C-alpha positions as CSV (number, residue, x, y, z in Angstrom):
1,M,-7.9,86.8,57.1
2,K,-8.1,83.3,58.4
3,N,-11.7,83.6,59.6
4,K,-12.7,85.2,56.3
5,Y,-11.3,82.3,54.3
6,F,-12.9,79.7,56.6
7,K,-16.3,81.4,56.2
8,S,-15.9,81.5,52.4
9,S,-14.9,77.9,52.2
10,M,-17.9,76.8,54.4
11,F,-20.2,78.8,52.2
12,I,-18.9,77.1,49.0
13,A,-19.1,73.7,50.6
14,L,-22.7,74.2,51.7
15,A,-23.6,75.5,48.3
16,V,-22.1,72.4,46.6
17,V,-24.0,70.1,49.0
18,G,-27.2,72.0,48.4
19,L,-26.8,71.7,44.7
20,A,-26.1,68.0,44.9
21,S,-29.1,67.4,47.1
22,C,-31.3,69.3,44.6
23,K,-30.1,67.3,41.7
24,K,-32.5,64.4,41.0
25,D,-32.8,61.7,38.4
26,K,-35.4,62.8,35.9
27,N,-37.4,59.6,36.6
28,D,-37.8,60.7,40.3
29,D,-40.6,63.0,39.2
30,I,-42.5,60.2,37.4
31,P,-45.4,59.0,39.5
32,P,-46.0,55.2,39.7
33,Y,-48.0,53.8,36.8
34,D,-49.5,50.4,36.0
35,V,-48.5,48.1,33.1
36,P,-51.5,46.2,31.8
37,T,-51.6,42.6,30.8
38,T,-53.3,43.2,27.5
39,Y,-52.8,45.9,24.8
40,N,-56.2,47.5,25.5
41,F,-55.0,51.1,25.9
42,S,-58.1,53.3,25.6
43,D,-56.5,55.6,23.0
44,A,-54.7,53.0,20.9
45,N,-55.3,53.0,17.2
46,Y,-53.3,50.8,14.8
47,A,-56.0,49.9,12.2
48,S,-53.7,50.7,9.3
49,S,-51.0,48.2,10.3
50,T,-53.4,45.4,11.3
51,S,-55.2,45.9,7.9
52,R,-51.9,45.4,6.1
53,V,-51.2,42.2,8.1
54,R,-54.6,40.9,7.1
55,M,-54.0,41.9,3.5
56,W,-50.8,40.0,3.6
57,L,-52.8,36.9,4.8
58,E,-55.4,37.1,2.0
59,Q,-52.8,37.8,-0.7
60,N,-50.9,34.7,0.5
61,T,-54.0,32.6,0.3
62,Y,-54.6,33.6,-3.2
63,A,-51.0,33.1,-4.2
64,G,-51.1,29.6,-2.6
65,T,-53.7,28.4,-5.1
66,G,-51.3,29.0,-8.0
67,N,-48.3,27.7,-6.0
68,T,-49.7,24.2,-5.9
69,G,-50.9,24.1,-9.5
70,A,-54.5,24.2,-8.4
71,A,-55.4,27.4,-10.3
72,A,-54.0,29.8,-12.9
73,L,-53.6,33.2,-11.3
74,T,-54.2,36.4,-13.2
75,A,-52.0,39.5,-13.3
76,A,-55.0,41.7,-12.8
77,K,-55.9,40.0,-9.5
78,A,-52.3,40.1,-8.3
79,N,-52.2,43.8,-9.0
80,D,-55.5,44.3,-7.2
81,F,-54.2,42.6,-4.1
82,W,-51.0,44.7,-4.2
83,N,-52.7,48.0,-4.7
84,N,-56.1,47.4,-3.0
85,T,-58.1,48.1,-6.1
86,N,-61.4,46.5,-7.4
87,N,-62.3,45.0,-4.0
88,P,-60.0,42.0,-4.0
89,F,-60.3,41.0,-0.3
90,T,-63.0,38.7,1.1
91,D,-62.8,40.9,4.3
92,A,-64.8,43.8,3.0
93,T,-63.4,46.2,5.6
94,L,-60.0,45.8,3.9
95,N,-61.3,47.0,0.6
96,T,-62.5,50.3,2.2
97,S,-59.6,50.7,4.6
98,G,-57.8,53.3,2.5
99,V,-54.5,51.5,2.8
100,N,-52.6,49.0,0.7
101,I,-49.4,47.0,0.5
102,A,-47.8,48.9,-2.3
103,G,-47.8,52.2,-0.5
104,K,-45.7,51.1,2.4
105,I,-43.5,48.2,1.2
106,T,-39.8,48.8,0.7
107,D,-38.1,47.3,-2.4
108,G,-41.6,46.6,-3.8
109,P,-40.5,45.8,-7.4
110,T,-38.3,43.0,-6.1
111,Y,-41.1,41.2,-4.3
112,K,-43.8,42.1,-6.8
113,A,-41.6,40.3,-9.4
114,Y,-42.1,37.1,-7.5
115,F,-45.8,37.5,-7.6
116,D,-45.7,38.2,-11.3
117,G,-43.5,35.2,-11.8
118,L,-45.9,33.0,-10.0
119,V,-48.7,34.2,-12.2
120,T,-46.8,33.1,-15.2
121,V,-45.7,29.7,-13.9
122,S,-49.2,29.0,-12.6
123,Q,-50.7,29.0,-16.1
124,S,-49.4,25.4,-16.6
125,L,-51.4,24.2,-13.7
126,G,-48.5,22.2,-12.4
127,A,-47.5,20.6,-15.7
128,I,-44.1,22.3,-16.2
129,A,-41.4,20.5,-14.2
130,A,-38.8,22.7,-12.6
131,S,-35.0,22.1,-12.9
132,N,-31.8,24.1,-12.4
133,G,-32.3,27.1,-14.6
134,T,-36.0,26.5,-15.3
135,A,-39.0,27.7,-13.3
136,G,-41.8,25.2,-12.8
137,F,-43.2,22.8,-10.3
138,V,-41.5,20.2,-8.0
139,N,-43.0,17.7,-5.6
140,R,-43.0,18.5,-1.9
141,T,-45.1,15.5,-1.1
142,A,-46.0,12.4,-3.1
143,T,-49.1,14.1,-4.5
144,G,-48.5,17.8,-3.8
145,K,-46.4,20.3,-5.7
146,I,-44.9,23.8,-5.2
147,A,-43.9,26.3,-7.8
148,V,-40.2,27.5,-7.8
149,D,-38.2,29.9,-9.9
150,A,-35.1,29.1,-12.0
151,K,-32.9,29.1,-8.8
152,G,-35.3,27.0,-6.8
153,V,-36.9,29.7,-4.7
154,E,-40.5,29.0,-3.9
155,Y,-42.6,31.9,-5.1
156,T,-45.1,32.0,-2.3
157,Q,-42.3,32.0,0.3
158,A,-40.5,34.8,-1.4
159,I,-43.7,36.8,-1.4
160,A,-44.8,35.9,2.1
161,K,-41.5,36.1,4.0
162,G,-40.3,38.8,1.7
163,L,-43.2,41.1,2.8
164,M,-42.8,40.1,6.4
165,G,-39.4,41.7,6.2
166,S,-39.8,44.5,3.7
167,L,-43.2,45.6,4.9
168,L,-44.0,44.5,8.4
169,F,-40.6,44.4,10.0
170,K,-39.3,47.4,8.1
171,Q,-42.3,49.5,9.1
172,A,-42.1,48.4,12.8
173,V,-38.4,49.3,13.0
174,D,-38.9,52.7,11.4
175,L,-41.9,53.5,13.7
176,L,-40.2,52.4,16.9
177,T,-37.1,54.4,16.0
178,A,-39.2,57.5,15.3
179,V,-40.8,57.3,18.8
180,K,-37.6,58.3,20.4
181,T,-37.5,61.7,18.7
182,D,-41.3,62.3,18.3
183,A,-42.1,65.8,19.6
184,T,-45.4,64.9,21.3
185,I,-46.8,62.1,23.5
186,A,-49.7,61.7,21.0
187,L,-47.3,61.1,18.1
188,Q,-45.2,58.7,20.2
189,K,-48.4,56.7,21.1
190,Q,-49.5,56.6,17.4
191,H,-46.2,55.3,16.1
192,F,-45.7,52.8,18.9
193,D,-49.3,51.5,18.4
194,E,-48.7,51.1,14.7
195,A,-45.5,49.2,15.3
196,F,-47.5,46.9,17.6
197,G,-50.0,46.2,14.9
198,Y,-47.3,45.0,12.5
199,L,-46.3,42.3,15.1
200,G,-49.6,40.6,14.2
201,V,-50.9,39.4,17.6
202,P,-54.2,39.8,19.3
203,V,-54.5,42.4,22.1
204,N,-54.7,39.6,24.7
205,Y,-51.9,37.5,23.2
206,D,-50.7,34.6,25.4
207,P,-47.4,33.0,24.4
208,T,-48.3,29.9,26.5
209,I,-51.2,28.7,24.4
210,T,-51.6,27.3,20.9
211,Y,-53.9,29.2,18.7
212,A,-56.1,27.4,16.2
213,N,-55.9,28.4,12.6
214,T,-59.7,28.4,12.5
215,L,-59.9,31.4,14.8
216,P,-60.9,34.8,13.2
217,A,-57.9,36.8,12.1
218,A,-58.2,39.3,14.9
219,E,-58.1,36.6,17.5
220,R,-54.9,34.7,16.4
221,P,-51.3,35.5,15.7
222,L,-50.5,36.2,12.0
223,A,-47.2,36.6,10.1
224,W,-44.5,37.5,12.6
225,G,-47.0,36.7,15.4
226,G,-47.2,33.1,14.2
227,Y,-43.4,32.8,14.2
228,L,-43.3,33.9,17.8
229,A,-44.4,30.3,18.6
230,E,-43.2,28.4,15.5
231,R,-39.5,29.5,15.8
232,G,-39.4,31.8,18.8
233,K,-40.2,29.6,21.8
234,G,-36.6,28.8,22.4
235,I,-35.7,32.4,22.8
236,K,-39.0,33.4,24.5
237,A,-39.7,35.8,21.7
238,G,-43.4,36.0,22.3
239,E,-43.2,36.7,26.0
240,V,-40.4,39.2,25.7
241,I,-41.7,41.2,22.8
242,F,-45.3,41.3,23.9
243,N,-44.4,42.4,27.5
244,A,-42.0,45.0,26.1
245,F,-44.8,46.5,24.0
246,L,-47.1,46.6,27.1
247,K,-44.4,48.2,29.3
248,G,-43.2,50.6,26.6
249,R,-46.7,51.9,25.8
250,A,-47.5,52.4,29.5
251,A,-44.2,54.3,29.9
252,I,-45.1,56.6,27.0
253,G,-48.3,57.6,28.8
254,A,-46.4,58.2,32.0
255,K,-43.7,60.2,30.2
256,D,-41.1,57.7,31.4
257,V,-38.5,58.2,28.6
258,K,-35.9,55.9,30.1
259,V,-38.2,52.9,30.3
260,R,-39.8,53.7,26.9
261,D,-36.4,53.6,25.2
262,E,-35.3,50.4,27.1
263,Q,-38.4,48.6,25.9
264,I,-38.0,49.8,22.3
265,Q,-34.5,48.4,22.3
266,I,-35.7,45.1,23.8
267,I,-38.4,44.8,21.0
268,L,-35.9,45.6,18.2
269,E,-33.3,43.1,19.5
270,K,-35.6,40.3,20.1
271,W,-37.6,40.7,16.9
272,E,-34.4,40.6,14.9
273,Q,-33.2,37.6,16.9
274,L,-36.5,35.9,16.0
275,A,-35.8,36.4,12.3
276,A,-32.3,34.9,12.9
277,A,-33.7,31.9,14.8
278,A,-36.1,31.2,11.9
279,A,-33.3,31.7,9.3
280,L,-31.1,29.3,11.2
281,E,-33.7,26.6,11.2
282,Y,-34.2,26.9,7.5
283,V,-30.6,26.9,6.4
284,T,-29.9,23.9,8.7
285,S,-32.7,21.5,8.0
286,P,-31.8,21.0,4.3
287,T,-28.3,19.9,5.3
288,T,-29.6,16.8,7.0
289,G,-30.2,13.5,5.2
290,D,-28.9,12.7,1.8
291,L,-26.9,15.1,-0.3
292,G,-28.8,16.9,-3.1
293,L,-32.5,17.5,-3.5
294,G,-33.7,14.0,-2.6
295,A,-36.8,12.2,-3.8
296,L,-39.1,15.1,-2.9
297,P,-37.1,18.3,-4.0
298,G,-39.8,20.6,-2.7
299,V,-39.0,19.7,0.9
300,K,-35.5,21.2,0.8
301,L,-36.4,24.0,-1.6
302,H,-39.3,25.1,0.6
303,A,-37.0,25.3,3.6
304,L,-34.3,27.3,1.9
305,S,-37.0,29.6,0.5
306,E,-38.2,30.4,4.0
307,G,-34.5,31.0,5.0
308,W,-34.2,33.3,1.9
309,G,-37.0,35.4,3.2
310,F,-35.8,35.7,6.8
311,I,-32.3,36.6,5.7
312,A,-33.7,39.2,3.4
313,A,-35.3,40.8,6.4
314,F,-31.9,41.7,7.8
315,K,-31.6,44.4,5.2
316,Y,-34.2,46.3,7.2
317,R,-32.6,45.7,10.6
318,P,-32.2,48.6,13.1
319,A,-29.0,50.7,13.3
320,S,-28.2,49.0,16.6
321,S,-28.1,45.5,15.0
322,K,-25.4,43.1,16.0
323,L,-25.1,41.9,12.4
324,T,-22.2,43.6,10.7
325,A,-22.5,44.8,7.1
326,A,-19.8,42.3,6.1
327,N,-21.7,39.4,7.6
328,F,-25.0,40.5,6.1
329,T,-23.3,40.6,2.7
330,K,-22.0,37.1,3.3
331,L,-25.5,35.8,4.3
332,N,-27.1,37.5,1.4
333,D,-24.6,36.2,-1.1
334,I,-25.0,32.6,0.2
335,I,-28.8,32.6,0.2
336,N,-29.0,34.1,-3.3
337,T,-26.8,31.3,-4.7
338,S,-28.8,28.9,-6.8
339,F,-30.4,26.4,-4.4
340,Y,-29.5,23.6,-6.7
341,T,-25.8,24.6,-6.2
342,L,-26.1,24.9,-2.4
343,L,-27.8,21.5,-2.1
344,N,-25.3,19.6,-4.2
345,E,-22.1,20.9,-2.5
346,P,-20.6,18.0,-0.5
347,G,-20.7,19.1,3.2
348,Y,-22.9,22.1,2.4
349,P,-20.0,24.6,3.1
350,K,-22.0,27.7,2.2
351,L,-25.0,26.8,4.3
352,V,-22.7,25.8,7.2
353,E,-21.0,29.2,7.0
354,A,-24.4,30.9,7.2
355,Q,-25.3,28.8,10.2
356,G,-22.1,29.9,11.9
357,I,-22.8,33.6,11.3
358,L,-26.3,33.4,12.6
359,K,-25.3,31.4,15.7
360,A,-22.3,33.7,16.6
361,T,-24.1,37.0,15.9
362,Y,-27.4,36.2,17.7
363,G,-26.4,33.8,20.4
364,L,-28.4,30.9,19.0
């Protein structure tokens, strides 16, 4: 009996050891693969997202002429830019791209209302002065004006930054999230590439150089891509996000699920932190200097309007966001208070509270 038990025990032990030795990490079967230094993957296609980024740029250029009082915008033209009808874009390839802004934006009526409001205000060509409760124009420089709504929000910033959140960021978040459950490698690549397009950077993006605004659109950062340098240098947003896109795309091709998901999380976290860094700058700068709007009200109203847009982007943050629902509500309530009220409160308590939330949540 003793020998029989010993032999049985030895058999079980050897079996356990054998099973343990056969158990391997799923990544052990993945052969080595290269991560390129540019986003020149041979099968990459993200024309639809880059087209929308360039549409965003041209629409902003048109809106800008009405924002300064230089031209009266038309509702028909605004609708054409929104829907890509009647060939509104100077880049003819956009007119025939088969995509538009309206078809992908979330909360479209909210942001289209700012475009429509700018059309109305622009008819005065800068003649109507804005004040608390009245839309119109305020000076941002001694000779230059901007158009703001009745609460002081600059129309073009509401449109531009609003679309950066509700269109570009929202789409990128949804696409990257989808990659994790996409059934095929081809679909993973498609969604990942489209998300990259919404970042708005060239395939050979270099976070160490300064891009001239005179470069063709395809050769310089646009929208979020521009803010990688403008507000993201301190958190290395450009380097981190671009490298994660390169590594994540290479991992998809190699079927390296673990690395793919790690890079997606890096992109989502850093992109959201970039929005927070920008928002923090724009709810902080108006609190310096004299209380109130100052001699050039457009300076502080412009900054708060940028902050309004970046805070609005948090509505579309990923499920893994560090920002709680309660703190998002606080930020949203603060930035949707009349700017005239925010800027005339001694000590700027609401804006200081917003600064605190952003700093604590995002480590800024």
